VEXNUVEX-24347 format. One line per field, with one value per atom (N, C-alpha, C): atom name; residue number from 1; y, z, x. Coordinates in steps of 0.02 Angstrom, whole numbers. Each point is the difference from the previous one (the first is absolute). Example, Ala and Ser with C-alpha at 12.3 -4.5 7.8 and 13.67 -1.06 7.14 Angstrom:
VEXNUVEX-24347
a: [N, CA, C, N, CA, C]
k: [1, 1, 1, 2, 2, 2]
yy: [-284, 59, 60, 53, 59, 55]
zz: [390, 0, 0, -36, 3, 37]
xx: [660, -45, 45, -18, 42, -39]
END
This chain:
VEXNUVEX-24347
a: [N, CA, C, N, CA, C, N, CA, C, N, CA, C, N, CA, C, N, CA, C, N, CA, C, N, CA, C, N, CA, C, N, CA, C, N, CA, C, N, CA, C, N, CA, C, N, CA, C, N, CA, C, N, CA, C, N, CA, C, N, CA, C, N, CA, C, N, CA, C, N, CA, C, N, CA, C, N, CA, C, N, CA, C, N, CA, C, N, CA, C, N, CA, C, N, CA, C, N, CA, C, N, CA, C, N, CA, C, N, CA, C, N, CA, C, N, CA, C, N, CA, C, N, CA, C, N, CA, C, N, CA, C, N, CA, C, N, CA, C, N, CA, C, N, CA, C, N, CA, C, N, CA, C, N, CA, C, N, CA, C, N, CA, C, N, CA, C, N, CA, C, N, CA, C, N, CA, C, N, CA, C, N, CA, C, N, CA, C, N, CA, C, N, CA, C, N, CA, C, N, CA, C, N, CA, C, N, CA, C, N, CA, C, N, CA, C, N, CA, C, N, CA, C, N, CA, C, N, CA, C, N, CA, C, N, CA, C, N, CA, C, N, CA, C, N, CA, C, N, CA, C, N, CA, C, N, CA, C, N, CA, C, N, CA, C, N, CA, C, N, CA, C, N, CA, C, N, CA, C, N, CA, C, N, CA, C, N, CA, C, N, CA, C, N, CA, C, N, CA, C, N, CA, C, N, CA, C, N, CA, C, N, CA, C, N, CA, C, N, CA, C, N, CA, C, N, CA, C, N, CA, C, N, CA, C, N, CA, C, N, CA, C, N, CA, C, N, CA, C, N, CA, C, N, CA, C, N, CA, C, N, CA, C, N, CA, C, N, CA, C, N, CA, C, N, CA, C, N, CA, C, N, CA, C, N, CA, C, N, CA, C, N, CA, C, N, CA, C, N, CA, C, N, CA, C, N, CA, C, N, CA, C, N, CA, C, N, CA, C, N, CA, C, N, CA, C, N, CA, C, N, CA, C, N, CA, C, N, CA, C, N, CA, C, N, CA, C, N, CA, C, N, CA, C, N, CA, C, N, CA, C, N, CA, C, N, CA, C, N, CA, C, N, CA, C, N, CA, C, N, CA, C, N, CA, C, N, CA, C, N, CA, C, N, CA, C, N, CA, C, N, CA, C, N, CA, C, N, CA, C, N, CA, C, N, CA, C, N, CA, C, N, CA, C, N, CA, C, N, CA, C, N, CA, C, N, CA, C, N, CA, C, N, CA, C, N, CA, C, N, CA, C, N, CA, C, N, CA, C, N, CA, C, N, CA, C, N, CA, C, N, CA, C, N, CA, C, N, CA, C, N, CA, C, N, CA, C, N, CA, C, N, CA, C, N, CA, C, N, CA, C, N, CA, C, N, CA, C, N, CA, C, N, CA, C, N, CA, C, N, CA, C, N, CA, C, N, CA, C, N, CA, C, N, CA, C, N, CA, C, N, CA, C, N, CA, C, N, CA, C, N, CA, C, N, CA, C, N, CA, C, N, CA, C, N, CA, C, N, CA, C, N, CA, C, N, CA, C, N, CA, C, N, CA, C, N, CA, C, N, CA, C, N, CA, C, N, CA, C, N, CA, C, N, CA, C, N, CA, C, N, CA, C, N, CA, C, N, CA, C, N, CA, C, N, CA, C, N, CA, C, N, CA, C, N, CA, C, N, CA, C, N, CA, C, N, CA, C, N, CA, C, N, CA, C, N, CA, C, N, CA, C, N, CA, C, N, CA, C, N, CA, C, N, CA, C, N, CA, C, N, CA, C, N, CA, C, N, CA, C, N, CA, C, N, CA, C, N, CA, C, N, CA, C, N, CA, C, N, CA, C, N, CA, C, N, CA, C, N, CA, C, N, CA, C, N, CA, C, N, CA, C, N, CA, C, N, CA, C, N, CA, C, N, CA, C, N, CA, C, N, CA, C, N, CA, C, N, CA, C, N, CA, C, N, CA, C, N, CA, C, N, CA, C, N, CA, C, N, CA, C, N, CA, C, N, CA, C, N, CA, C, N, CA, C, N, CA, C, N, CA, C, N, CA, C, N, CA, C, N, CA, C, N, CA, C, N, CA, C, N, CA, C, N, CA, C, N, CA, C, N, CA, C, N, CA, C, N, CA, C, N, CA, C, N, CA, C, N, CA, C, N, CA, C, N, CA, C, N, CA, C, N, CA, C, N, CA, C, N, CA, C, N, CA, C, N, CA, C, N, CA, C, N, CA, C, N, CA, C, N, CA, C, N, CA, C, N, CA, C, N, CA, C, N, CA, C]
k: [1, 1, 1, 2, 2, 2, 3, 3, 3, 4, 4, 4, 5, 5, 5, 6, 6, 6, 7, 7, 7, 8, 8, 8, 9, 9, 9, 10, 10, 10, 11, 11, 11, 12, 12, 12, 13, 13, 13, 14, 14, 14, 15, 15, 15, 16, 16, 16, 17, 17, 17, 18, 18, 18, 19, 19, 19, 20, 20, 20, 21, 21, 21, 22, 22, 22, 23, 23, 23, 24, 24, 24, 25, 25, 25, 26, 26, 26, 27, 27, 27, 28, 28, 28, 29, 29, 29, 30, 30, 30, 31, 31, 31, 32, 32, 32, 33, 33, 33, 34, 34, 34, 35, 35, 35, 36, 36, 36, 37, 37, 37, 38, 38, 38, 39, 39, 39, 40, 40, 40, 41, 41, 41, 42, 42, 42, 43, 43, 43, 44, 44, 44, 45, 45, 45, 46, 46, 46, 47, 47, 47, 48, 48, 48, 49, 49, 49, 50, 50, 50, 51, 51, 51, 52, 52, 52, 53, 53, 53, 54, 54, 54, 55, 55, 55, 56, 56, 56, 57, 57, 57, 58, 58, 58, 59, 59, 59, 60, 60, 60, 61, 61, 61, 62, 62, 62, 63, 63, 63, 64, 64, 64, 65, 65, 65, 66, 66, 66, 67, 67, 67, 68, 68, 68, 69, 69, 69, 70, 70, 70, 71, 71, 71, 72, 72, 72, 73, 73, 73, 74, 74, 74, 75, 75, 75, 76, 76, 76, 77, 77, 77, 78, 78, 78, 79, 79, 79, 80, 80, 80, 81, 81, 81, 82, 82, 82, 83, 83, 83, 84, 84, 84, 85, 85, 85, 86, 86, 86, 87, 87, 87, 88, 88, 88, 89, 89, 89, 90, 90, 90, 91, 91, 91, 92, 92, 92, 93, 93, 93, 94, 94, 94, 95, 95, 95, 96, 96, 96, 97, 97, 97, 98, 98, 98, 99, 99, 99, 100, 100, 100, 101, 101, 101, 102, 102, 102, 103, 103, 103, 104, 104, 104, 105, 105, 105, 106, 106, 106, 107, 107, 107, 108, 108, 108, 109, 109, 109, 110, 110, 110, 111, 111, 111, 112, 112, 112, 113, 113, 113, 114, 114, 114, 115, 115, 115, 116, 116, 116, 117, 117, 117, 118, 118, 118, 119, 119, 119, 120, 120, 120, 121, 121, 121, 122, 122, 122, 123, 123, 123, 124, 124, 124, 125, 125, 125, 126, 126, 126, 127, 127, 127, 128, 128, 128, 129, 129, 129, 130, 130, 130, 131, 131, 131, 132, 132, 132, 133, 133, 133, 134, 134, 134, 135, 135, 135, 136, 136, 136, 137, 137, 137, 138, 138, 138, 139, 139, 139, 140, 140, 140, 141, 141, 141, 142, 142, 142, 143, 143, 143, 144, 144, 144, 145, 145, 145, 146, 146, 146, 147, 147, 147, 148, 148, 148, 149, 149, 149, 150, 150, 150, 151, 151, 151, 152, 152, 152, 153, 153, 153, 154, 154, 154, 155, 155, 155, 156, 156, 156, 157, 157, 157, 158, 158, 158, 159, 159, 159, 160, 160, 160, 161, 161, 161, 162, 162, 162, 163, 163, 163, 164, 164, 164, 165, 165, 165, 166, 166, 166, 167, 167, 167, 168, 168, 168, 169, 169, 169, 170, 170, 170, 171, 171, 171, 172, 172, 172, 173, 173, 173, 174, 174, 174, 175, 175, 175, 176, 176, 176, 177, 177, 177, 178, 178, 178, 179, 179, 179, 180, 180, 180, 181, 181, 181, 182, 182, 182, 183, 183, 183, 184, 184, 184, 185, 185, 185, 186, 186, 186, 187, 187, 187, 188, 188, 188, 189, 189, 189, 190, 190, 190, 191, 191, 191, 192, 192, 192, 193, 193, 193, 194, 194, 194, 195, 195, 195, 196, 196, 196, 197, 197, 197, 198, 198, 198, 199, 199, 199, 200, 200, 200, 201, 201, 201, 202, 202, 202, 203, 203, 203, 204, 204, 204, 205, 205, 205, 206, 206, 206, 207, 207, 207, 208, 208, 208, 209, 209, 209, 210, 210, 210, 211, 211, 211, 212, 212, 212, 213, 213, 213, 214, 214, 214, 215, 215, 215, 216, 216, 216, 217, 217, 217, 218, 218, 218, 219, 219, 219, 220, 220, 220, 221, 221, 221, 222, 222, 222, 223, 223, 223, 224, 224, 224, 225, 225, 225, 226, 226, 226, 227, 227, 227, 228, 228, 228, 229, 229, 229, 230, 230, 230, 231, 231, 231, 232, 232, 232, 233, 233, 233, 234, 234, 234, 235, 235, 235, 236, 236, 236, 237, 237, 237, 238, 238, 238, 239, 239, 239, 240, 240, 240, 241, 241, 241, 242, 242, 242, 243, 243, 243, 244, 244, 244, 245, 245, 245, 246, 246, 246, 247, 247, 247, 248, 248, 248, 249, 249, 249, 250, 250, 250, 251, 251, 251, 252, 252, 252, 253, 253, 253, 254, 254, 254, 255, 255, 255, 256, 256, 256, 257, 257, 257, 258, 258, 258, 259, 259, 259, 260, 260, 260, 261, 261, 261, 262, 262, 262, 263, 263, 263, 264, 264, 264, 265, 265, 265, 266, 266, 266, 267, 267, 267, 268, 268, 268, 269, 269, 269, 270, 270, 270, 271, 271, 271, 272, 272, 272, 273, 273, 273, 274, 274, 274, 275, 275, 275, 276, 276, 276, 277, 277, 277, 278, 278, 278, 279, 279, 279, 280, 280, 280, 281, 281, 281, 282, 282, 282, 283, 283, 283, 284, 284, 284, 285, 285, 285, 286, 286, 286, 287, 287, 287, 288, 288, 288]
yy: [1874, -63, -59, -45, -57, -50, -31, -50, -70, -44, -70, -44, -63, -32, 20, -9, 16, -64, 10, -57, -4, -62, -10, -56, 1, -52, -24, -66, -28, -56, -1, -53, -42, -66, -46, -29, 27, -20, -42, -19, -39, 37, 66, 40, -16, -30, -16, -52, -38, -48, -58, -19, -58, -53, -63, -53, -5, -36, -4, -29, -49, -31, 50, 43, 51, 51, 21, 49, -31, -64, -35, -2, -12, -3, 68, 53, 67, 13, -17, 11, -45, -63, -47, 23, 35, 25, 68, 20, 63, 60, -1, 54, 33, 60, 34, 34, 14, 28, 34, 35, 36, -17, 5, -9, 47, 39, 42, -7, -8, -9, 67, -4, 58, -25, 44, -19, 13, -52, 5, -23, 28, -22, -50, -1, -46, -11, -54, -13, 56, 38, 54, 55, 4, 53, -17, -61, -22, 41, 29, 40, 74, 19, 70, 25, 38, 21, 42, 34, 42, -41, -66, -43, -24, 15, -22, 55, -20, 48, 30, -33, 25, 26, 46, 28, -53, -47, -54, -44, -16, -41, 37, 63, 40, 5, 13, 6, -66, -56, -65, -16, 14, -12, 45, 62, 47, -23, -25, -25, -62, -43, -60, 19, 48, 22, 38, 36, 36, -48, -54, -50, -36, -14, -33, 40, 65, 43, 13, 20, 24, -51, -56, -47, 22, -43, 19, -55, 21, -47, -10, -63, -15, -48, 16, -45, -28, -65, -31, -49, 8, -45, -39, -65, -46, -28, 32, -16, -71, -27, -69, -50, 17, -45, 15, 55, 24, 6, 32, 3, 72, 18, 65, -9, 33, 0, 71, 13, 65, -9, 53, -7, 62, -10, 54, -20, 47, -10, 43, -31, 36, 48, 57, 44, -38, 14, -33, -67, -19, -63, 7, -46, 3, -18, 37, -17, -59, -54, -58, -2, -10, -5, -73, -24, -71, -10, -53, -14, -53, 13, -47, -6, -55, -7, 20, 53, 23, -48, 7, -46, 23, 55, 20, 19, -8, 15, 74, 13, 68, 4, 60, 10, -30, -47, -33, 33, 52, 31, 52, 28, 51, -24, 30, -16, 17, -43, -61, -64, 5, -58, -51, 24, -44, -19, 23, -17, 58, -17, 50, 6, 61, 13, 36, -35, 28, 31, 62, 35, -10, -34, -21, 24, 3, 11, -54, -17, -53, 31, -22, 21, -28, 39, -26, -21, 32, -20, -8, -56, -12, -39, 13, -35, -5, -60, -8, 22, 34, 27, -44, -23, -41, 45, -29, 41, 39, -27, 34, 46, 12, 42, 68, 49, 69, 28, -15, 24, 77, 32, 72, 31, -36, 24, -19, -57, -22, 49, 29, 48, 64, 11, 60, -12, -60, -14, 48, 22, 43, -34, 38, -29, -7, 39, -2, -6, -22, -3, -68, -17, -64, 3, 54, 7, 73, 14, 69, 12, 63, 20, -4, -30, -8, 55, 60, 58, -3, -25, -2, -52, -41, -50, 32, 58, 42, -35, -42, -33, -63, -19, -59, -65, -3, -60, -9, 54, -2, -29, 23, -24, -74, -23, -71, -43, 20, -39, -2, 55, 3, -35, 8, -22, -61, -21, -57, 22, -48, 15, 25, -31, 22, 62, 55, 62, 38, 1, 31, 74, 23, 70, 34, 42, 32, 74, 29, 71, 14, 59, 18, -6, 18, 0, -71, -50, -69, -21, 38, -12, 36, -32, 34, 55, 48, 54, -27, -54, -31, -25, -33, -27, 54, 55, 56, 26, 1, 22, -50, -65, -52, 2, 5, 1, 63, 56, 62, -9, -32, -13, -45, -53, -46, 35, 44, 38, 43, 36, 43, -39, -61, -43, -26, -16, -29, 53, 47, 50, 63, 24, 59, 65, 55, 66, 49, 53, 53, -27, -53, -27, -47, -22, -49, -49, -54, -49, -8, -24, -16, -62, 0, -54, -38, 36, -32, 39, -37, 32, 21, 57, 22, -8, -11, -14, -42, -36, -38, 47, -26, 40, 14, 64, 20, -3, 38, -2, 23, 16, 17, 75, 41, 72, 31, 54, 30, 27, 33, 38, -38, -56, -39, -73, -35, -71, -44, 27, -38, 43, -26, 32, -49, 19, -48, 34, -41, 25, -17, 48, -13, -23, -11, -27, 51, 62, 51, 7, -48, 0, 61, 25, 58, -23, 36, -15, 24, -39, 17, -3, 50, 4, -1, -47, -12, -1, 36, -1, -31, -51, -34, 15, 32, 16, -11, -20, -11, 68, 23, 67, 28, 64, 26, 71, 17, 68, 12, 14, 9, 58, 54, 61, -13, -29, -12, -55, -53, -55, 23, 41, 26, 47, 41, 45, -38, -53, -41, -36, -25, -35, 46, 62, 48, 15, -13, 14, -48, -54, -48, 20, 51, 37, -31, -65, -25, -68, -16, -64, -15, 46, -6, -25, -54, -31, -1, 25, 0, -41, -57, -46, 8, 16, 17, -22, -7, -16, 63, 57, 63, 26, -5, 23, 76, 36, 73, 29, -42, 24, 5, 59, 10, -34, 4, -32, 51, 62, 53, 27, -39, 22, 2, 57, 6, -53, -30, -47, -67, -10, -63, -30, -64, -36, -34, 15, -30, -60, -56, -60, -19, -6, -21, -76, -23, -72, -38, 35, -34, -27, 38, -20, -62, -2, -58, -61, 11, -57, -29, 42, -25, -45, 20, -43, -65, 5, -59, -51, 23, -46, -41, 22, -39, -55, 3, -49, -52, -45, -47, -42, -30, -44, 40, 58, 44, 21, 20, 21, -57, -60, -59, -12, 6, -10, 53, 61, 54, -10, -37, -10, -56, -38, -57, 24]
zz: [5238, 4, 1, 47, 6, -56, -19, -52, 30, -27, 22, -61, 10, 64, 25, 65, 32, 18, 29, 20, 76, 26, 72, 20, 64, 29, 65, 9, 61, 28, 66, 36, 40, -6, 44, 47, 60, 47, 57, 46, 58, 43, -5, 39, -20, -58, -24, 43, 40, 48, -33, -59, -35, -7, 0, -10, -74, -14, -68, -50, 22, -45, -23, 46, -18, -48, 13, -44, -69, -1, -63, -41, 33, -36, -30, 37, -26, -63, 4, -57, -59, 14, -53, -35, 37, -30, -33, -7, -33, 36, 66, 40, 43, 22, 52, 46, 61, 47, 60, 38, 59, 60, 59, 63, 52, 30, 57, 54, 61, 55, 20, 19, 25, 33, 22, 30, -50, -14, -48, 33, -23, 25, -47, -63, -49, -57, -39, -58, -51, -4, -49, 12, 61, 18, -18, -23, -14, -56, -45, -55, 11, 61, 18, 30, -39, 24, 63, 12, 60, 64, -6, 59, 23, -39, 17, 36, 47, 44, -25, -47, -23, -71, -16, -68, -51, 20, -45, -18, 49, -13, -44, 15, -39, -73, -9, -68, -38, 34, -33, -24, 42, -21, -58, 2, -54, -66, 3, -61, -27, 45, -21, -38, 26, -34, -64, 0, -60, -57, 15, -51, -23, 47, -16, -53, 6, -45, -65, 6, -58, -31, 35, -22, 24, -7, 22, -14, -2, -8, 69, 20, 68, 2, 43, 17, 69, 6, 64, 23, 62, 30, 57, 3, 52, 35, 56, 30, 26, 28, 25, -56, -59, -58, -40, 17, -40, -74, -9, -66, -17, -64, -24, -64, -3, -62, -18, -64, -25, -46, -9, -46, -3, -32, -12, 27, 33, 23, -43, -30, -44, 39, -30, 32, 11, 56, 16, 34, 19, 36, 71, 21, 66, 55, 55, 59, 35, 10, 34, 72, 47, 70, 20, 18, 16, 74, 27, 72, 15, 48, 20, 76, 23, 70, 7, 38, 5, 38, -9, 34, 70, 23, 70, 24, 64, 25, -6, -20, -1, 47, 17, 47, -29, 35, -25, 25, 42, 30, -47, -44, -46, -71, -46, -70, -23, -36, -34, 39, 67, 44, -13, 2, -6, -70, -49, -70, -35, -54, -39, -68, -18, -65, -46, -51, -47, -59, -14, -56, -62, -51, -56, -68, -47, -71, -40, -57, -42, -63, -17, -62, -60, -53, -64, -45, 8, -33, 55, 0, 54, -25, 31, -17, 62, 11, 56, -20, 46, -13, 35, -38, 29, 36, 46, 38, -43, -59, -42, -52, 5, -49, 30, -44, 18, 59, 2, 55, 3, -58, -1, 30, -2, 35, 73, 16, 70, 44, -27, 41, 12, -37, 7, 43, 29, 41, 58, 17, 58, 63, 41, 59, 58, 0, 55, -27, 45, -18, -22, 17, -20, -71, -14, -65, -20, -52, -17, -76, -18, -70, -15, -58, -18, -49, 25, -43, -34, 36, -28, -56, -9, -54, -69, -3, -60, -63, 7, -58, -23, 34, -21, 13, 56, 14, -52, -20, -52, -65, -19, -62, 4, 58, 7, -4, 33, -1, -72, -35, -68, -51, 6, -53, 17, 63, 19, 36, 33, 42, -40, -56, -40, -39, 36, -28, -33, -65, -37, 15, 11, 13, -67, -21, -65, 4, 58, 9, 72, 11, 66, 55, -15, 50, 18, -37, 20, 61, 16, 59, 60, 57, 61, 16, 42, 17, 33, 39, 31, -54, -51, -53, -44, -9, -37, 34, 66, 38, -7, 4, -7, -69, -52, -68, -12, 28, -7, 31, 58, 31, -45, -26, -43, -63, -27, -60, 16, 55, 18, 24, 23, 20, -61, -53, -60, -52, -12, -53, 28, 56, 31, -34, 26, -27, 27, -35, 23, 14, -36, 9, 58, 31, 55, -4, 38, 8, 75, 16, 70, 20, 61, 24, 58, 50, 60, 24, 25, 37, 69, 23, 68, 47, -29, 38, -45, 30, -41, -48, -59, -50, 23, -3, 17, 74, 22, 67, 55, -17, 52, 15, -52, 8, -41, 26, -30, -70, -10, -61, -55, 18, -50, 4, -57, -4, 2, -25, -3, 28, 49, 28, -9, -41, -19, -8, -11, -12, -71, -35, -69, -4, -62, -10, 14, 15, 22, 76, 32, 73, 27, -41, 20, 15, 44, 14, -57, -15, -53, 28, -18, 25, -59, 1, -59, 20, -38, 7, -63, 8, -56, 4, -51, 0, -70, -4, -65, -27, 26, -15, 66, 11, 64, 11, 64, 20, -9, -61, -14, 38, 5, 31, 72, 41, 70, 7, -41, 4, -19, -51, -20, 52, 29, 53, 59, 19, 57, -17, -63, -21, 0, -22, -5, 67, 54, 66, 18, -39, 12, -34, -41, -24, -57, 1, -53, -25, -63, -32, 7, -25, 6, -66, 3, -60, 8, -50, 1, -59, 14, -52, -7, -60, -9, -68, -5, -65, -33, 31, -26, -56, -62, -59, -2, 37, -2, 45, 43, 46, -37, 0, -37, 33, -33, 26, 25, 8, 17, 71, 43, 69, 36, 30, 33, 55, 1, 53, -1, -46, -2, -70, -3, -64, -10, -56, -15, -46, 19, -42, -13, -64, -16, 4, 26, 9, -66, -56, -65, -15, 20, -11, 40, 62, 43, -26, -23, -23, -65, -43, -61, 18, 52, 24, 29, 39, 31, -52, -56, -52, -30, 7, -25, 49, 60, 53, 3, -47, -9, 62, 28, 59, 61, 9, 56, -5, -60, -12, 14, -20, 11, 74, 40, 72, 33, -24, 29, -11, -52, -17, 38, 39, 37, 58]
xx: [-7767, -36, 49, -10, 46, -9, 55, -1, 2, -40, -1, 11, 21, 17, 69, 9, 64, 37, 60, 42, 4, -2, -3, 48, 18, 43, -31, -3, -30, 44, 6, 37, -49, 6, -36, 52, 6, 52, -28, 44, -21, -50, -1, -47, -72, -9, -68, -34, 37, -28, -37, 23, -28, 54, -21, 50, 18, 52, 27, -49, -41, -48, -53, -22, -50, 30, 61, 32, 13, 18, 11, -64, -56, -64, -16, 13, -12, 42, 64, 44, -19, -17, -20, -63, -44, -62, 10, 63, 18, -31, 5, -28, 53, -14, 38, -50, 21, -48, 31, -41, 23, -43, 31, -36, 29, -43, 19, -53, 23, -47, -32, -63, -37, -63, -43, -63, -57, -37, -55, -65, -54, -66, -32, 22, -30, 49, -11, 45, 0, -54, -5, 52, 25, 47, 72, 12, 68, 33, -39, 27, -11, -18, -9, 65, 38, 67, -3, -56, -6, -2, -12, -4, 69, 51, 67, 38, 43, 32, 65, 33, 65, -3, 44, 2, 19, 43, 21, -60, -42, -59, -50, -12, -47, 23, 65, 27, -5, 13, -3, -70, -50, -69, -18, 22, -14, 31, 62, 33, -36, -21, -35, -64, -37, -61, 16, 55, 22, 14, 36, 16, -64, -44, -63, -40, 2, -38, 38, 62, 38, 48, 12, 51, 68, 50, 67, 51, 63, 56, 32, 9, 19, 59, 48, 56, -16, -10, -20, 52, 23, 49, -32, 18, -25, 61, 20, 65, 4, -54, 3, 11, -23, 7, 63, 33, 57, -21, -57, -31, -19, 8, -20, -40, -58, -39, -17, -5, -20, -60, -37, -56, -44, -57, -48, -68, -33, -68, -46, -49, -46, -45, -18, -49, -66, -32, -63, 8, 61, 11, -27, -40, -31, 49, -1, 40, -34, 38, -27, 26, -45, 19, 1, 60, 8, 13, -29, 3, 52, 43, 53, 3, 29, 17, 73, 16, 69, 44, 65, 46, 18, -31, 5, -70, -15, -68, -17, -62, -27, -59, -20, -56, -64, -30, -61, -64, 7, -59, -31, 39, -25, 8, -38, 6, 71, 32, -24, 8, -1, -3, 55, 61, 58, 19, -37, 15, 37, 32, 36, -33, -18, -32, 48, 22, 48, -39, 16, -32, 44, -26, 42, -25, 46, -15, 35, -29, 28, 31, 60, 32, -38, -4, -26, 58, 57, 62, 52, 36, 47, 61, 57, 62, 44, 28, 46, 70, 34, 66, 52, 49, 54, 51, 39, 49, 49, 17, 50, -31, -65, -35, -18, -2, -20, 39, 64, 42, 1, -4, 2, -63, -56, -60, 2, 29, 2, 38, 52, 38, -38, -54, -41, -62, -5, -59, -6, -60, -9, 27, 35, 31, -48, -53, -47, -71, -45, -71, -22, -61, -29, -28, -36, -34, 7, 40, 16, -4, -8, 9, 74, 17, 71, 18, 8, 13, 69, 49, 68, 7, -51, 2, -4, -33, 0, -24, -51, -29, 35, 54, 38, -39, -36, -40, -54, -31, -51, 28, 60, 31, 15, 24, 17, -62, -53, -63, -27, 4, -28, 44, 66, 45, 43, -1, 41, 64, 32, 58, 59, 16, 57, -21, -6, -25, 58, 2, 55, 5, 61, 12, 12, -47, 4, 18, -9, 16, 20, 28, 26, -53, -62, -53, -23, 24, -15, 41, 51, 41, -32, 0, -22, 51, -20, 47, 63, -6, 59, 48, -28, 42, 29, -37, 28, 63, 0, 58, 58, -16, 51, 32, -42, 26, 42, -21, 38, 70, 3, 65, 43, -30, 38, 26, -41, 21, 61, -3, 56, 61, -11, 56, 37, -38, 30, 19, -44, 11, 35, -26, 29, -19, 27, -14, 53, 12, 46, 71, 19, 67, 10, -54, 4, -57, 6, -54, -13, -59, -14, 41, 24, 42, -31, -24, -29, -61, -49, -55, 25, -25, 16, -60, -58, -61, -45, -49, -48, -36, -16, -35, -71, -21, -68, -14, -51, -28, 47, 62, 48, 0, 3, 2, -56, -28, -60, 12, 57, 10, 38, 30, 38, -20, 8, -16, 62, 56, 62, 57, 34, 59, 57, 50, 51, 68, 51, 68, 20, 31, 20, 73, 22, 68, 54, -20, 48, -1, -36, -6, -37, -47, -41, -71, -33, -70, -44, -53, -47, -71, -40, -69, -47, -47, -43, -73, -40, -73, -29, -43, -32, -75, -26, -71, -28, -63, -31, -23, -56, -25, -25, 11, -23, 23, 8, 16, 75, 20, 72, 30, -37, 27, 24, -44, 17, 52, -6, 47, 71, 4, 66, 29, -43, 22, 28, -35, 24, 65, 4, 60, 61, -10, 56, 33, -35, 28, 57, 7, 54, 66, -2, 59, 41, 16, 45, -21, 19, -17, -74, -41, -72, -29, -38, -30, -75, -36, -73, -24, -33, -23, -75, -24, -70, -26, -66, -32, -26, 9, -26, 44, -26, 38, 8, -43, 2, 54, 27, 52, 67, 29, 62, 59, 58, 60, 52, -23, 48, -12, -30, -11, 66, 18, 65, 9, 59, 20, -35, -49, -37, 5, 17, 1, -67, -33, -66, 10, -31, 0, -72, -18, -68, -6, -56, -10, 0, -15, 2, 70, 50, 70, 16, -23, 12, -38, -61, -39, 28, 27, 33, 59, 37, 55, -28, -54, -29, -22, -27, -24, 56, 62, 57, 20, -26, 17, -55, 0, -56, -14, 51, -10, -21, 30, -18, -73, -20, -69, -49, 20, -42, -11, 54, -5, -43, 5, -40, -74, -18, -71, -33, 39, -28, -42]
END
């Protein structure tokens, strides 16, 4: 059974075909919305996802209705305004269909006869995000899609909306998976292990190679291969990591995983987090 509310990300881009004043009004009224062109016979069909021709449009309408029923946490960007707002939509919020004159001509012979109907929801809790705020979430924004589920957010947006932007990091899981990888690198760069410290990255952290998160060079000028995982499929991850043969580091939160695995050095995240707590200013910056 699915758990609600979920987290979502929406972009209001130039493709929306609205002028800046109209988009500003939407944002000022604490709303976000979607528009996709299709052929309709009546206004009642505007929320019928089967009437839309693309999977992106169908999914967007479905998410809008999902939030209307169950509520949701939403990150909304308005590119023409250079503005970002985040917030919460209460369950039972009605979808409002608003009529606009688009900034480019549309077909006036068929419904909606040259008009643009934006399907909108209103935030019940909302906060504007400044350019220098929530940078750690901004780098995790979905790269594609107009209106999507923000799965990689991992509950962080929910925490920010509930607790405020300066969200104190009290445990390892308060860090996003990206930040867990970054902090792990910094720990091994400063503290080190096995008689060496990390010296240089050889590839960007994360997303580069399937089986490892950090590929770096140590102070002995040797290659190091590191997998950072919270809890998960240790057996397969360790098997894949072992194929890299030397200087293998497995960082995990699993207390049941022993430290005697051949060829692999196990580091528990508790050890790294204890080190992180001594870095007051670094920890403060990570929480922004």
